[in-house]
C-alpha positions in Angstrom: 16.8 20.4 -11.6 14.0 17.9 -11.1 12.3 18.4 -14.4 10.7 15.1 -15.6 12.3 13.3 -12.6 15.8 14.0 -13.7 18.0 15.0 -10.8 15.4 13.9 -8.4 16.9 12.1 -5.4 15.7 8.5 -5.0 14.3 7.7 -1.6 15.8 5.0 0.5 13.8 2.5 2.6 14.5 4.5 5.7 13.2 7.7 4.3 9.6 6.5 3.5 6.7 6.8 5.9 4.8 3.8 7.3 1.2 4.7 6.3 -0.3 1.5 5.0 -3.9 0.6 5.3 -6.0 -2.4 4.3 -9.6 -1.4 3.7 -12.4 -4.0 4.2 -14.7 -5.8 6.5 -12.2 -8.3 7.7 -13.3 -11.0 5.3 -10.9 -13.7 3.9 -10.0 -11.6 0.9 -9.1 -8.7 3.1 -7.0 -10.9 5.4 -5.3 -12.4 2.3 -4.4 -8.9 1.0 -3.0 -8.0 4.4 -0.8 -11.1 4.5 0.4 -10.4 0.9 1.2 -6.8 2.0 3.2 -8.1 5.0 5.2 -10.4 2.7 5.8 -7.6 0.2 7.1 -5.3 3.0 9.4 -8.0 4.2 10.8 -8.5 0.7 11.4 -4.7 0.5 13.1 -4.7 3.9 10.5 -2.4 5.4 8.9 -2.7 8.8 5.8 -0.6 8.3 2.7 -0.9 10.5 -0.4 -2.0 8.7 -3.8 -0.6 9.9 -6.9 -2.6 9.0 -9.8 -0.2 8.5 -13.2 -1.8 8.8 -15.4 1.4 9.3 -17.3 1.8 6.0 -17.5 5.6 6.5 -13.7 5.8 6.7 -13.4 3.4 3.7 -15.8 5.7 1.7 -13.6 8.7 2.5 -10.9 7.1 0.2 -13.5 6.8 -2.6 -13.3 3.0 -2.5 -16.4 1.2 -3.6 -15.1 -2.3 -3.7 -13.0 -4.0 -1.0 -10.4 -5.2 -0.2 -8.3 -2.2 -1.0 -4.7 -1.3 -0.3 -3.8 2.3 0.6 -0.2 3.4 0.8 0.7 6.9 1.9 -3.0 8.0 1.4 -3.1 6.6 -2.2 -5.4 3.7 -3.2 -3.2 1.3 -5.1 -5.5 -1.7 -5.3 -9.3 -2.0 -5.0 -11.8 -4.8 -5.3 -9.3 -7.6 -5.6 -6.4 -9.4 -3.9 -3.1 -8.6 -5.4 -0.3 -11.1 -4.8 2.8 -10.2 -2.8 5.0 -9.6 -5.8 2.5 -7.1 -7.3 2.1 -5.3 -3.9 5.9 -5.0 -3.6 6.0 -3.4 -7.1 3.2 -1.0 -6.3 4.8 0.1 -3.0 8.1 0.6 -4.7 6.6 2.7 -7.4 4.3 4.7 -5.0 7.2 5.5 -2.6 9.8 6.1 -5.3 12.1 3.4 -4.0 15.2 2.5 -6.1 
């Protein structure tokens, strides 16, 4: 029974998808968020590809009004600021249900 998360199987690193996007124009802040994301993935032992989305129409499809933004598995986790690698790692772990 997975009621309230009890009995729900925790995902392992190998079971998660590799859908990570950095949304932004390619400015210094966007590049910094991408670098922090790479460090976070390394610390989690994940080798996910990171797509840098610069098309503003595609960025708007995510409902993002301020960049840079971090999207993991189609969920916006950070928008309008540069999160450090430690925070990005925590957000990815929570978003993907990693133990």
